[in-house]
Structure formats: structure tokens, C-alpha cells
Kinemage of the C-alpha trace (Angstrom):
@kinemage 1
@onewidth
@group {chain A} dominant
@subgroup {mainchain}
@vectorlist {calphas} color= white
{ca met a 1} P 63.344 20.280 84.899
{ca his a 2} L 62.074 16.964 85.559
{ca leu a 3} L 58.471 18.218 84.947
{ca ser a 4} L 59.375 19.656 81.497
{ca ala a 5} L 60.596 15.665 80.778
{ca gly a 6} L 57.755 14.338 82.016
{ca phe a 7} L 55.379 16.371 80.047
{ca leu a 8} L 57.174 15.585 77.312
{ca val a 9} L 56.598 11.962 78.196
{ca val a 10} L 52.636 11.836 78.250
{ca ser a 11} L 52.758 13.992 75.072
{ca leu a 12} L 55.091 11.900 72.941
{ca ala a 13} L 52.409 8.342 74.717
{ca ser a 14} L 49.381 10.675 73.418
{ca leu a 15} L 50.181 10.831 70.433
{ca gly a 16} L 51.416 7.841 69.691
{ca leu a 17} L 48.263 6.751 71.342
{ca val a 18} L 46.242 8.798 68.805
{ca val a 19} L 48.237 7.228 65.460
{ca trp a 20} L 47.440 4.133 67.274
{ca val a 21} L 43.675 4.917 66.671
{ca leu a 22} L 44.028 6.096 64.317
{ca his a 23} L 45.166 3.196 62.604
{ca lys a 24} L 43.055 0.581 63.653
{ca ile a 25} L 39.703 3.047 62.531
{ca gly a 26} L 42.464 3.499 59.123
{ca arg a 27} L 42.164 -0.617 59.181
{ca ala a 28} L 38.469 -0.472 59.744
{ca leu a 29} L 37.493 2.095 57.315
{ca ala a 30} L 39.750 0.260 54.202
{ca ser a 31} L 37.735 -3.304 55.320
{ca val a 32} L 34.419 -1.391 54.611
{ca ala a 33} L 36.015 0.169 51.754
{ca glu a 34} L 37.337 -3.067 50.728
{ca ala a 35} L 33.764 -5.110 51.782
{ca leu a 36} L 31.881 -2.029 49.455
{ca ala a 37} L 33.761 -2.383 46.594
{ca ala a 38} L 33.740 -6.455 46.560
{ca ala a 39} L 29.487 -5.973 46.817
{ca ala a 40} L 29.302 -3.601 44.274
{ca ile a 41} L 31.489 -5.766 41.721
{ca val a 42} L 28.852 -8.447 42.618
{ca phe a 43} L 25.960 -6.014 41.752
{ca val a 44} L 27.233 -4.907 38.812
{ca ala a 45} L 28.193 -8.260 38.335
{ca leu a 46} L 24.627 -8.853 38.490
{ca trp a 47} L 23.143 -6.382 36.615
{ca trp a 48} L 24.862 -6.359 33.329
{ca leu a 49} L 24.487 -10.734 33.765
{ca cys a 50} L 21.000 -10.077 34.672
{ca lys a 51} L 20.382 -7.544 31.593
{ca gly a 52} L 22.559 -9.754 29.344
{ca val a 53} L 19.951 -12.995 29.587
{ca phe a 54} L 17.029 -10.675 29.471
{ca trp a 55} L 18.299 -9.615 26.357
{ca leu a 56} L 19.335 -12.296 25.101
{ca val a 57} L 16.393 -14.214 26.197
{ca ala a 58} L 13.948 -11.317 24.024
{ca gln a 59} L 16.506 -11.840 20.714
{ca val a 60} L 15.525 -15.048 20.540
{ca val a 61} L 11.772 -14.570 21.740
{ca lys a 62} L 11.631 -11.602 19.312
{ca arg a 63} L 14.546 -13.581 16.200
{ca trp a 64} L 13.399 -16.931 17.091
{ca arg a 65} L 14.244 -18.279 14.352
{ca thr a 66} L 17.482 -16.484 13.661
{ca ser a 67} L 18.284 -17.758 17.242
{ca leu a 68} L 16.845 -21.198 16.913
{ca thr a 69} L 18.969 -21.833 13.066
{ca val a 70} L 21.926 -20.945 14.797
{ca ile a 71} L 21.709 -22.707 18.161
{ca gly a 72} L 21.065 -25.853 15.676
{ca leu a 73} L 23.538 -25.302 13.439
{ca leu a 74} L 25.685 -25.276 16.540
{ca val a 75} L 24.817 -28.447 17.799
{ca trp a 76} L 25.454 -29.982 14.758
{ca cys a 77} L 28.862 -29.125 14.795
{ca glu a 78} L 29.572 -30.156 18.099
{ca leu a 79} L 27.414 -33.673 17.647
{ca leu a 80} L 27.381 -34.866 14.173
{ca gly a 81} L 31.415 -32.335 12.988
{ca trp a 82} L 30.930 -29.237 10.212
{ca ile a 83} L 32.060 -31.903 7.489
{ca ser a 84} L 28.443 -33.343 7.416
{ca leu a 85} L 26.867 -29.712 7.590
{ca ala a 86} L 28.284 -28.551 4.673
{ca ala a 87} L 27.204 -31.780 2.391
{ca thr a 88} L 23.497 -31.417 3.818
{ca leu a 89} L 23.657 -27.731 3.576
{ca gly a 90} L 24.901 -28.501 -0.118
{ca gly a 91} L 22.234 -31.071 -0.977
{ca ile a 92} L 19.348 -28.527 0.480
{ca gly a 93} L 21.088 -26.473 -1.629
{ca val a 94} L 20.340 -28.337 -4.706
{ca val a 95} L 16.786 -29.414 -4.313
{ca leu a 96} L 15.794 -25.800 -3.721
{ca ala a 97} L 17.922 -25.446 -7.390
{ca ala a 98} L 15.570 -28.033 -8.816
{ca trp a 99} L 12.654 -26.539 -7.112
{ca arg a 100} L 13.321 -23.052 -8.693
{ca leu a 101} L 13.923 -24.812 -12.270
{ca val a 102} L 10.597 -26.526 -12.095
{ca asp a 103} L 8.151 -24.306 -10.627
{ca val a 104} L 9.808 -20.279 -9.727
{ca val a 105} L 6.219 -19.264 -8.627
{ca ser a 106} L 5.657 -21.281 -5.472
{ca phe a 107} L 9.666 -22.003 -4.760
{ca asp a 108} L 9.400 -18.402 -4.433
{ca gln a 109} L 6.372 -18.037 -2.794
{ca arg a 110} L 6.506 -21.152 -0.142
{ca cys a 111} L 10.206 -20.915 0.267
{ca trp a 112} L 12.916 -18.277 -1.249
{ca arg a 113} L 10.775 -15.276 -0.094
{ca phe a 114} L 11.347 -15.919 3.350
{ca leu a 115} L 15.131 -16.157 2.780
{ca arg a 116} L 15.364 -13.116 0.613
{ca ser a 117} L 13.451 -11.320 3.586
{ca trp a 118} L 15.376 -12.525 6.343
{ca trp a 119} L 18.488 -11.816 4.001
{ca ala a 120} L 17.248 -8.388 3.890
{ca arg a 121} L 16.487 -7.748 7.172
{ca trp a 122} L 20.037 -8.105 8.723
{ca phe a 123} L 22.273 -7.225 5.896
{ca val a 124} L 20.588 -4.490 3.716
{ca tyr a 125} L 17.899 -2.302 5.933
{ca ala a 126} L 19.253 -3.264 9.538
{ca arg a 127} L 22.794 -1.443 8.408
{ca lys a 128} L 21.802 0.679 5.715
{ca leu a 129} L 18.229 2.081 6.701
{ca pro a 130} L 19.604 3.856 10.147
{ca gly a 131} L 21.416 5.997 7.534
{ca trp a 132} L 19.298 6.683 4.950
{ca leu a 133} L 16.730 8.039 7.123
{ca his a 134} L 19.254 10.116 8.871
{ca ala a 135} L 20.303 11.672 5.609
{ca cys a 136} L 16.582 11.939 4.361
{ca gly a 137} L 16.308 14.165 7.688
{ca leu a 138} L 13.998 11.621 9.251
{ca ser a 139} L 15.957 11.541 12.293
{ca val a 140} L 15.139 13.049 15.622
{ca arg a 141} L 18.334 14.749 17.677
{ca asp a 142} L 17.606 15.215 21.716
{ca glu a 143} L 19.340 18.977 21.865
{ca ala a 144} L 18.424 19.341 25.948
{ca leu a 145} L 19.982 22.464 25.256
{ca pro a 146} L 19.888 25.866 27.323
{ca val a 147} L 17.676 28.969 26.618
{ca val a 148} L 19.627 32.184 26.593
{ca val a 149} L 17.623 34.842 26.879
{ca asn a 150} L 19.226 38.550 24.658
{ca val a 151} L 17.116 42.105 25.486
{ca asn a 152} L 17.730 44.812 23.434
{ca leu a 153} L 17.056 47.436 25.989
{ca val a 154} L 16.944 49.974 22.664
{ca gly a 155} L 14.420 48.544 20.446
{ca arg a 156} L 12.700 46.549 23.482
{ca arg a 157} L 13.213 43.055 21.498
{ca arg a 158} L 13.580 40.065 22.669
{ca ala a 159} L 16.228 37.343 20.594
{ca val a 160} L 15.773 34.019 21.672
{ca ser a 161} L 19.137 31.314 21.044
{ca arg a 162} L 20.206 27.662 21.946
{ca ser a 163} L 24.216 26.718 22.634
{ca thr a 164} L 25.234 24.150 20.224
{ca ser a 165} L 28.273 23.354 22.010
{ca his a 166} L 26.601 20.578 23.557
{ca arg a 167} L 24.287 17.898 21.301
{ca ala a 168} L 22.991 14.696 22.418
{ca gly a 169} L 23.121 11.273 20.564
{ca val a 170} L 20.623 10.857 17.477
{ca gln a 171} L 17.977 9.260 17.014
{ca val a 172} L 16.305 6.724 14.279
{ca pro a 173} L 13.298 4.548 13.691
{ca lys a 174} L 13.629 1.149 14.601
{ca val a 175} L 13.460 -1.374 11.776
{ca leu a 176} L 10.757 -3.946 13.428
{ca lys a 177} L 9.806 -5.966 10.720
{ca val a 178} L 10.782 -6.879 6.481
{ca arg a 179} L 8.913 -8.901 3.758
{ca ser a 180} L 10.581 -9.099 0.573
{ca gly a 181} L 8.041 -10.227 -2.088
{ca pro a 182} L 9.299 -11.269 -6.192
{ca ser a 183} L 9.256 -7.009 -7.275
{ca trp a 184} L 8.858 -5.064 -3.695
{ca asp a 185} L 10.764 -4.607 0.088
{ca glu a 186} L 8.430 -3.524 2.654
{ca val a 187} L 9.971 -2.577 5.449
{ca arg a 188} L 7.760 -1.830 9.028
{ca val a 189} L 9.597 0.235 11.597
{ca glu a 190} L 8.359 2.004 14.464
{ca leu a 191} L 8.744 5.780 14.655
{ca val a 192} L 10.827 7.915 17.389
{ca ala a 193} L 9.048 10.475 19.924
{ca gly a 194} L 8.288 13.696 17.572
{ca gln a 195} L 8.173 12.116 14.147
{ca lys a 196} L 4.644 11.742 12.422
{ca pro a 197} L 3.578 9.141 9.523
{ca glu a 198} L 3.581 12.547 7.412
{ca asp a 199} L 7.266 13.207 7.487
{ca phe a 200} L 7.767 9.995 5.671
{ca asp a 201} L 4.973 10.165 2.661
{ca glu a 202} L 7.338 13.780 2.414
{ca ala a 203} L 10.985 12.047 2.012
{ca ala a 204} L 9.466 9.425 -0.095
{ca arg a 205} L 11.411 10.494 -3.088
{ca ala a 206} L 14.862 10.855 -1.154
{ca leu a 207} L 14.236 7.031 0.163
{ca ala a 208} L 14.035 6.047 -3.382
{ca val a 209} L 17.162 7.512 -4.395
{ca ala a 210} L 18.871 6.524 -0.945
{ca arg a 211} L 18.192 2.858 -1.727
{ca lys a 212} L 19.302 3.109 -5.600
{ca val a 213} L 14.728 1.681 -6.871
{ca ser a 214} L 12.366 4.070 -9.373
{ca arg a 215} L 10.460 3.569 -6.254
{ca cys a 216} L 8.846 4.765 -2.585
{ca gln a 217} L 5.754 3.774 -0.763
{ca val a 218} L 5.368 4.734 2.755
{ca arg a 219} L 1.728 3.112 4.401
{ca glu a 220} L -0.031 4.089 7.917
{ca leu a 221} L 0.116 0.983 9.624
{ca glu a 222} L -0.067 2.249 12.820
{ca pro a 223} L -0.028 5.681 14.562
{ca asn a 224} L 3.661 4.948 15.409
{ca ile a 225} L 4.364 2.283 12.714
{ca val a 226} L 4.372 2.373 8.838
{ca ser a 227} L 5.859 0.427 6.097
{ca ile a 228} L 8.671 1.835 3.573
{ca asp a 229} L 7.596 0.040 0.784
{ca tyr a 230} L 10.960 -0.187 -1.878
{ca gln a 231} L 9.662 -1.076 -5.843
{ca arg a 232} L 13.099 -3.199 -6.575
{ca arg a 233} L 11.888 -4.466 -10.311
{ca asp a 234} L 9.203 -3.746 -11.879
{ca leu a 235} L 6.393 -6.731 -12.101
{ca leu a 236} L 4.367 -4.384 -14.621
{ca gly a 237} L 7.146 -3.294 -16.996
{ca ser a 238} L 5.467 -5.684 -19.980
{ca val a 239} L 2.095 -5.789 -21.380
{ca val a 240} L -0.889 -7.786 -19.627
{ca his a 241} L -3.494 -10.095 -21.961
{ca ser a 242} L -7.027 -10.044 -21.286
{ca leu a 243} L -8.587 -13.254 -20.693
{ca pro a 244} L -9.664 -14.808 -23.935
{ca val a 245} L -13.036 -14.776 -25.055
{ca pro a 246} L -15.039 -18.025 -24.305
{ca asp a 247} L -15.577 -20.869 -26.920
{ca val a 248} L -19.304 -19.966 -27.998
{ca ala a 249} L -19.885 -23.887 -28.175
{ca ser a 250} L -19.630 -23.511 -24.648
{ca val a 251} L -22.049 -24.351 -22.096
{ca glu a 252} L -23.821 -21.226 -21.390
{ca arg a 253} L -23.099 -20.477 -17.715
{ca thr a 254} L -21.658 -17.314 -16.085
{ca gly a 255} L -19.083 -18.923 -13.716
{ca val a 256} L -18.539 -14.762 -13.039
{ca asp a 257} L -18.147 -13.293 -10.035
{ca leu a 258} L -19.522 -9.603 -10.639
{ca arg a 259} L -18.000 -8.595 -7.039
{ca lys a 260} L -14.367 -9.809 -8.057
{ca val a 261} L -14.112 -9.620 -11.812
{ca trp a 262} L -10.558 -10.072 -13.260
{ca ala a 263} L -8.731 -6.579 -15.366
{ca gly a 264} L -5.444 -6.932 -14.903
{ca arg a 265} L -1.710 -7.358 -12.798
{ca thr a 266} L -1.309 -4.853 -9.497
{ca glu a 267} L 2.298 -4.203 -8.861
{ca tyr a 268} L 2.598 -6.750 -6.416
{ca gly a 269} L 2.223 -9.103 -9.461
{ca lys a 270} L -1.788 -10.781 -7.993
{ca pro a 271} L -4.549 -10.749 -9.845
{ca trp a 272} L -6.497 -7.055 -10.210
{ca gln a 273} L -10.174 -7.771 -9.745
{ca val a 274} L -12.476 -4.888 -10.019
{ca pro a 275} L -15.996 -5.352 -8.922
{ca leu a 276} L -18.687 -4.949 -10.965
{ca leu a 277} L -21.884 -4.834 -8.757
{ca gly a 278} L -21.517 -3.996 -4.938
{ca ala a 279} L -19.835 -1.763 -3.373
{ca gly a 280} L -17.095 0.097 -5.189
{ca ser a 281} L -18.582 -0.633 -8.703
{ca his a 282} L -19.273 3.354 -9.587
{ca ile a 283} L -15.727 3.777 -10.936
{ca leu a 284} L -14.350 7.077 -12.599
{ca thr a 285} L -11.376 5.867 -15.144
{ca ala a 286} L -9.207 9.518 -15.376
{ca gly a 287} L -5.930 9.420 -17.849
{ca ala a 288} L -4.483 11.257 -20.901
{ca ser a 289} L -5.202 10.212 -24.075
{ca gly a 290} L -2.987 6.976 -25.046
{ca ala a 291} L -2.872 6.071 -21.912
{ca gly a 292} L -5.014 2.972 -21.778
{ca lys a 293} L -8.667 4.057 -21.289
{ca asn a 294} L -9.594 1.630 -22.996
{ca ser a 295} L -7.804 -1.648 -21.458
{ca val a 296} L -9.302 -0.441 -18.542
{ca met a 297} L -12.632 -0.363 -20.328
{ca trp a 298} L -12.565 -3.571 -22.037
{ca cys a 299} L -10.998 -5.814 -20.402
{ca pro a 300} L -12.871 -6.429 -17.195
{ca leu a 301} L -16.220 -7.063 -20.243
{ca val a 302} L -13.926 -9.894 -21.573
{ca ser a 303} L -14.096 -11.597 -18.003
{ca ala a 304} L -17.498 -11.201 -17.818
{ca ala a 305} L -18.125 -12.478 -20.936
{ca ser a 306} L -20.548 -15.437 -19.897
{ca ala a 307} L -22.382 -13.717 -17.496
{ca ile a 308} L -23.075 -10.798 -20.478
{ca arg a 309} L -24.045 -13.465 -23.004
{ca ser a 310} L -26.849 -15.182 -20.535
{ca gly a 311} L -28.590 -12.118 -19.575
{ca val a 312} L -27.630 -11.850 -15.965
{ca val a 313} L -25.281 -8.324 -17.138
{ca arg a 314} L -26.722 -5.192 -19.473
{ca met a 315} L -25.210 -3.405 -21.125
{ca ser a 316} L -26.183 0.716 -21.723
{ca gly a 317} L -23.394 2.494 -23.916
{ca ile a 318} L -23.078 6.553 -24.108
{ca asp a 319} L -20.104 6.760 -26.760
{ca pro a 320} L -20.037 11.267 -27.709
{ca lys a 321} L -16.712 10.398 -30.108
{ca gly a 322} L -19.018 7.508 -31.556
{ca met a 323} L -16.131 5.015 -31.681
{ca glu a 324} L -15.091 2.824 -29.006
{ca leu a 325} L -17.819 1.625 -27.884
{ca ala a 326} L -18.892 1.586 -31.442
{ca tyr a 327} L -16.042 -1.256 -32.400
{ca gly a 328} L -18.900 -3.733 -30.148
{ca arg a 329} L -22.211 -1.368 -30.529
{ca gly a 330} L -23.502 -5.557 -30.662
{ca ile a 331} L -23.249 -6.069 -26.616
{ca phe a 332} L -24.949 -2.975 -25.543
{ca ala a 333} L -28.560 -2.909 -25.063
{ca arg a 334} L -28.830 0.482 -24.586
{ca tyr a 335} L -27.009 2.928 -27.030
{ca ala a 336} L -26.266 6.914 -27.335
{ca val a 337} L -24.090 9.228 -29.508
{ca ser a 338} L -25.341 12.275 -29.492
{ca gly a 339} L -26.388 14.358 -26.060
{ca lys a 340} L -29.924 13.933 -26.858
{ca asp a 341} L -29.386 10.460 -26.708
{ca ala a 342} L -27.679 9.819 -23.735
{ca leu a 343} L -30.337 11.207 -21.861
{ca glu a 344} L -32.551 8.925 -23.285
{ca val a 345} L -30.740 6.460 -22.041
{ca leu a 346} L -29.950 7.646 -18.482
{ca asp a 347} L -33.870 7.921 -18.364
{ca ala a 348} L -33.611 4.806 -19.218
{ca leu a 349} L -31.351 3.825 -16.154
{ca val a 350} L -33.104 6.180 -14.078
{ca gly a 351} L -36.764 4.477 -14.618
{ca glu a 352} L -35.263 1.231 -14.114
{ca met a 353} L -33.759 1.961 -10.729
{ca glu a 354} L -37.200 3.686 -10.139
{ca arg a 355} L -39.682 -0.055 -10.770
{ca arg a 356} L -36.992 -1.654 -8.775
{ca lys a 357} L -37.201 0.137 -5.721
{ca gln a 358} L -41.247 -0.038 -5.716
{ca ala a 359} L -40.574 -4.199 -6.458
{ca phe a 360} L -37.884 -4.459 -3.862
{ca ala a 361} L -38.922 -1.636 -1.761
{ca gly a 362} L -39.356 -3.016 2.915
{ca gln a 363} L -38.229 -6.586 1.564
{ca val a 364} L -34.330 -7.186 0.754
{ca arg a 365} L -31.447 -4.409 1.691
{ca thr a 366} L -29.919 -4.943 -1.862
{ca ile a 367} L -31.758 -6.410 -4.618
{ca pro a 368} L -30.382 -10.392 -6.654
{ca val a 369} L -29.580 -9.889 -9.407
{ca ser a 370} L -30.876 -12.193 -12.591
{ca thr a 371} L -31.416 -12.339 -15.891
{ca gln a 372} L -34.748 -11.225 -14.880
{ca tyr a 373} L -33.512 -8.066 -12.704
{ca pro a 374} L -29.735 -8.023 -14.423
{ca leu a 375} L -26.837 -6.097 -13.492
{ca glu a 376} L -27.247 -2.938 -15.592
{ca leu a 377} L -23.067 -1.735 -16.002
{ca leu a 378} L -23.362 1.955 -17.441
{ca glu a 379} L -19.820 2.048 -19.958
{ca phe a 380} L -20.222 6.284 -20.587
{ca asp a 381} L -17.051 7.119 -22.394
{ca glu a 382} L -15.628 10.985 -22.388
{ca ile a 383} L -17.582 12.023 -19.493
{ca gly a 384} L -16.555 15.238 -19.772
{ca ala a 385} L -17.822 15.618 -23.301
{ca leu a 386} L -21.505 15.943 -22.479
{ca thr a 387} L -21.059 17.122 -18.553
{ca lys a 388} L -19.176 20.094 -19.896
{ca tyr a 389} L -19.199 20.950 -23.637
{ca thr a 390} L -22.098 20.589 -24.958
{ca asp a 391} L -24.920 22.613 -23.849
{ca arg a 392} L -26.450 23.828 -20.714
{ca lys a 393} L -30.095 22.697 -20.473
{ca thr a 394} L -28.525 18.808 -21.840
{ca arg a 395} L -25.222 18.923 -19.976
{ca asp a 396} L -27.289 19.993 -15.572
{ca ala a 397} L -29.846 17.071 -16.883
{ca ile a 398} L -27.009 14.741 -17.663
{ca val a 399} L -25.354 15.886 -14.547
{ca glu a 400} L -28.984 15.255 -12.090
{ca arg a 401} L -29.421 11.568 -13.533
{ca val a 402} L -26.328 10.440 -13.213
{ca ala a 403} L -25.484 11.530 -9.502
{ca leu a 404} L -28.754 9.682 -8.992
{ca leu a 405} L -27.685 6.414 -10.857
{ca thr a 406} L -24.238 6.863 -8.024
{ca thr a 407} L -25.549 8.097 -5.329
{ca gln a 408} L -28.469 5.394 -5.649
{ca gly a 409} L -27.987 2.858 -8.094
{ca arg a 410} L -25.988 0.362 -6.070
{ca ala a 411} L -28.720 -1.473 -3.647
{ca leu a 412} L -30.522 -2.103 -6.804
{ca gly a 413} L -28.410 -3.619 -9.115
{ca ile a 414} L -26.740 -0.055 -11.368
{ca ser a 415} L -22.920 0.744 -11.885
{ca val a 416} L -21.938 3.335 -13.973
{ca arg a 417} L -18.571 3.482 -15.134
{ca gly a 418} L -16.838 7.016 -16.873
{ca tyr a 419} L -14.329 7.791 -18.643
{ca val a 420} L -12.164 10.974 -18.892
{ca gln a 421} L -9.080 12.832 -20.132
{ca glu a 422} L -9.791 15.786 -17.877
{ca pro a 423} L -10.853 15.115 -14.557
{ca thr a 424} L -11.247 18.624 -13.304
{ca lys a 425} L -14.567 19.406 -11.384
{ca asp a 426} L -15.952 21.469 -13.301
{ca thr a 427} L -15.539 19.081 -16.323
{ca val a 428} L -16.778 15.785 -14.152
{ca pro a 429} L -19.150 17.709 -10.943
{ca val a 430} L -20.184 13.841 -9.835
{ca arg a 431} L -16.509 12.700 -9.822
{ca glu a 432} L -16.617 12.440 -5.970
{ca leu a 433} L -19.778 10.153 -6.488
{ca phe a 434} L -17.495 7.887 -7.624
{ca thr a 435} L -16.360 5.293 -5.299
{ca arg a 436} L -13.638 3.570 -7.050
{ca arg a 437} L -11.087 5.755 -9.670
{ca val a 438} L -8.488 5.067 -11.587
{ca cys a 439} L -5.844 7.491 -12.725
{ca leu a 440} L -3.470 6.143 -15.687
{ca arg a 441} L -1.207 8.546 -16.643
{ca val a 442} L -1.790 11.903 -16.737
{ca thr a 443} L -0.099 15.478 -17.588
{ca ser a 444} L -0.111 17.517 -14.307
{ca lys a 445} L 0.962 16.345 -10.739
{ca thr a 446} L -2.456 18.536 -9.703
{ca his a 447} L -4.642 15.842 -11.417
{ca val a 448} L -3.560 12.855 -9.631
{ca gly a 449} L -5.615 14.880 -6.650
{ca met a 450} L -8.316 15.329 -8.481
{ca val a 451} L -8.978 12.013 -9.602
{ca leu a 452} L -7.507 9.833 -5.910
{ca gly a 453} L -7.561 12.325 -3.518
{ca asp a 454} L -5.594 14.983 -1.242
{ca gly a 455} L -2.623 13.270 -0.392
{ca ala a 456} L -2.278 10.386 -3.219
{ca tyr a 457} L 0.768 11.829 -4.691
{ca glu a 458} L 2.778 11.845 -1.514
{ca arg a 459} L 2.213 8.155 -1.124
{ca gly a 460} L 3.272 7.151 -3.961
{ca ala a 461} L 1.165 7.565 -7.372
{ca trp a 462} L 3.325 9.263 -9.490
{ca ala a 463} L 0.788 9.219 -12.211
{ca asn a 464} L 2.308 11.728 -13.877
{ca arg a 465} L 5.436 10.107 -14.219
{ca ile a 466} L 3.803 6.838 -16.191
{ca gly a 467} L 5.775 6.600 -19.722
{ca asp a 468} L 3.941 7.574 -22.927
{ca ser a 469} L 5.109 3.250 -23.417
{ca glu a 470} L 2.961 2.476 -20.716
{ca ala a 471} L 0.126 2.127 -21.374
{ca gly a 472} L -2.909 0.252 -19.095
{ca val a 473} L -0.795 1.358 -16.160
{ca gly a 474} L -2.091 3.657 -13.462
{ca tyr a 475} L -3.044 3.707 -9.768
{ca val a 476} L -6.237 2.921 -8.157
{ca trp a 477} L -7.949 4.272 -5.135
{ca gly a 478} L -11.293 3.680 -3.663
{ca glu a 479} L -13.422 1.569 -1.096
{ca gly a 480} L -11.734 -0.716 0.105
{ca ile a 481} L -8.397 0.120 -1.234
{ca arg a 482} L -6.798 2.272 1.362
{ca glu a 483} L -3.303 2.873 -0.644
{ca pro a 484} L -3.150 4.120 -3.902
{ca leu a 485} L -2.416 0.750 -5.452
{ca arg a 486} L -0.568 0.646 -9.000
{ca val a 487} L -1.844 -1.672 -11.184
{ca arg a 488} L -1.659 -2.124 -15.518
{ca ala a 489} L -4.651 -3.475 -16.796
{ca gly a 490} L -5.358 -6.130 -19.542
{ca trp a 491} L -4.854 -4.918 -23.097
{ca val a 492} L -7.601 -5.431 -25.184
{ca ser a 493} L -7.284 -6.665 -29.207
{ca asp a 494} L -9.427 -5.445 -31.600
{ca glu a 495} L -9.643 -8.676 -32.393
{ca thr a 496} L -11.199 -9.308 -29.158
{ca val a 497} L -13.812 -6.968 -29.384
{ca lys a 498} L -14.657 -8.317 -31.961
{ca ala a 499} L -14.515 -11.763 -30.949
{ca leu a 500} L -16.925 -10.335 -27.682
{ca glu a 501} L -18.962 -9.528 -29.500
{ca gln a 502} L -19.734 -11.781 -31.493
{ca tyr a 503} L -19.771 -14.586 -28.649
{ca val a 504} L -22.670 -12.558 -26.566
{ca thr a 505} L -24.466 -12.236 -29.891
{ca asn a 506} L -24.161 -14.838 -31.914
{ca gly a 507} L -22.737 -12.863 -34.442
{ca gly a 508} L -27.145 -10.957 -33.355
{ca arg a 509} L -27.203 -7.137 -31.807
{ca ala a 510} L -27.904 -7.150 -28.326
{ca asp a 511} L -31.740 -6.645 -27.710
{ca leu a 512} L -33.699 -5.865 -24.235
{ca arg a 513} L -36.513 -7.877 -25.542
{ca thr a 514} L -34.993 -11.279 -26.281
{ca arg a 515} L -33.492 -11.341 -23.060
{ca val a 516} L -34.838 -14.656 -21.444
{ca gln a 517} L -35.148 -15.710 -17.842
{ca gly a 518} L -32.765 -18.112 -15.888
{ca ala a 519} L -30.889 -18.440 -12.958
{ca thr a 520} L -29.535 -16.125 -10.876
{ca val a 521} L -25.989 -15.279 -9.710
């Protein structure tokens, strides 16, 4: 009995000791846990604080204009009060409004376009573009799903399926920069992994509809960066007039850069300049009847009138219809209508090219243009009439000579400008030799690629959608131009053509024998 009571006492004492030890251990573990939890909270807080500071610094660096503006406004309100700020902003608004009334062009170039770009970036494209891109199929969904292989033992086939129960977040291209011009918004975006610029080319029409505009053009800037250009309004909707013909009484000087001759306006509101000399001077213009090929032909000639008059440019014309160039016949030193006469003109140009080779061989890489060795400019209207719709012998001879001029004439001061309605390879076998091409209104989508090259339509050159009332509107592509550029050639009236002829010839006719020697350009 006494043994049992002693054992019970020892057992209770042992149990109490164990409980006491466990209590101490528990308190120690609780202290450690509290310390670890506090350390974790401090670590997480410091992590998020550092991350927030880093994000804030990154935003200030990337968007320093907006950041400095916000900081300046807050400091102003703190130091001088909001009434002073409101009065100052009101005064600036009045000054800007007066500036716009006085000179809208300089106002837009130096002030308004920056404000418009900022507004479009943050209140239009940053908010809406991700949704447009997702709706147009230009987002990437990360589907890291298990692959389930079903084996059909009877048919010995395998069917691969993916579970769609798990879907990760959608990634969309990031807006990097927005530049807003008078008629276009250029939105530069960075592609996500798995996308390519061609995906955006194919979705150009859908992007235009999403933005509720008539045109959208995609330009590849870098392998992972594209510019999505939206046309908010059409600056080429009204007629562009050619430059006036110089006064006959003015001093006879060229004053014309033959490498940049004014020909009209671009869709960005800038002058469209075409080269009559040097790189890109061989130009092929294609367009349906009434599309405005005559504007592309005559407008640069009016701009270069003083150079033609002084003999620095010598004109040759081939006019199978005997109508268009005949209206300004006096400016052409060589002129042809029939296939036989066209061969004579081409032979004369080839002969001039050979003479220049002999005179300058081994001396220069490009001859200096002067009245002694003028720029030989050939205007070949309706080139298809003589490269397809004529007898085979004449056709082959003409194609051969045009090929010689377009491949060898540039460095020797000889340029060819051709015009055609049907731009097929059968009609113009040498179309690839024209280093720059202009596509006006055409009747078929396939004609766009024939003129401007593969993929031009997908990059926004919708020449088949140009209206009948938009004569002179088209797209230009070629040497020095990476993407199809929408332009409108200056309209030249019949009176202007006659005035040009009068100015160049003083009422007479251009003659090879009457060209005088003079200064070079």
C-alpha cells in the first residue's frame, strides 16, 4: 500500500516536471516564432518598400516630364496656393489660344503636338489599346497545361488534348511611346514573346475598326518593336496645287535641287519630293484611267522649270497616245509617238550614255550634271502600249533599251520615268528595274503587290480603296523608303502646262542644237 502511494507521488512529480519543461520549451518556441514573424514582417515590409521606391524611381526616369510636372504643381500649391496656380494656368491658356489663332502651324509643331501626344498616351492608348489588341487576337495567353495522350488500341492512333480548366493571365504588347501628329497617331509598342510583326500586319484592318478610323498602318522598327499608326483625319482630302511657273522675266538660274524636286504632299503634311537625278530617279507610276498619273508627271516638271529652261535638264518624251505630252510638246528636245520613233529616241539616249562612258571612264563615279552634260530625263507615257501591244520585234527592242537605261543610266545622268495602267509583268517586263514606284488608284488588290512589292497591301498600301474623286492620291515605295508612304501629287492645270512650255521655250520649241553652255548645278 505504501509502495503504491510512493509510486503515485513519483509519477505525479515526474509528470509535473515534464509539463514544466514542455511549458518552458513552448514559451521559448513562441518567443522564437514571434521573433521570426517580426523579422519576416520587417523583411516583407522592407522588400515592398524597396520595390515601391525602385518603381517610383523608374517611373520618374521613364516619364520624367509628367513626374516633374506633377511635382512642380504640388510644390506650387504648397508654397503659393491653388488660386495662384489656377490664375497662372488660365493665363497660359489664353496665350496658347492667341498663338493658335495667329499661327496654327507653328503652334501645332512646337506646342500642341506634345500635349496631344501626352493626352493620347495616357487617356486613350494606355487605357484602350490593350483591349483592342486582345479583341484583334494580338494577345498571348500562357497555357502551361498538362498534355493528355489518348491511345486508341483499335485504330492505333494517338489523340493529344489539353485541359482547359487552368488558364494563366493574358499578356498584351506594352505601349512604349505615342507621337501624335496633325493627322496620325504613331503608337510604339513592344511585342511579347511569341509574337512577330507580321501578326500586326495581318490585323491592320481590324485595328483600324477598333480605333474607329479609316486607316491603320503597321511599321516594324525593331524585331520586337512595331509602330501602330492610326490616321485620325485625312490631310490629303483636298486638292494639292502645283507650284507656280516662274516669271519669264526672272533671272535664268536653276535654283532647283534635282535630287529633291517638289511633287506634292505626304499624308504626314510634309512636302513630297521626288528625285529626278541620282538614287531613286527611275520611277514607275501605275494607276487606272483618271487616277492622276498626269499630276505625277507634270508637277515635278513645273517645279524644275528653271533647270529645264537653262539646259541643265534635257527632256525626251515618248507618247504613244499622242495626247498627253503633246500638250507641252515644246519642252521636249526628243519626242516620239510610234514604235519606230520611240526606238530612235531610245537609241539617241543609249548613244548619249555610251559617249558619257567614254568621256568619264575612270575619272568619276557619277558625272557632274551641267548644260554640257545635262540630265537626260525621259518621260515614257503609257509604256505598256509599246512593251506589250505592238509587234514582237519592236517590243523586244524597246524593252532592251529601257533595261539598259534603267540599269546603267543613273550614274551617267540619265533618268527614266514610266507610266502604265496595267502593271503586270507581261505588260512591263522591266518594272523591277525601276528603283522607285508609285501606285495610284488601281482596280485590283493584286495590282498593289505588283507595283509596290509583296506585303505592301498588308502594310497599309490600300491603293484599290482610293476613291474616284481622289485623283493624284497614291502610295510610293522604293529606294530610301522603307514603308509605303501615302502621297498626293500636285494638280497641274492645262493653263499651267502651257505656261511651262512658254517659260521653257519663250514661245518656241526645245532644240538640241540651241542649248548653250553654262554653269553646273
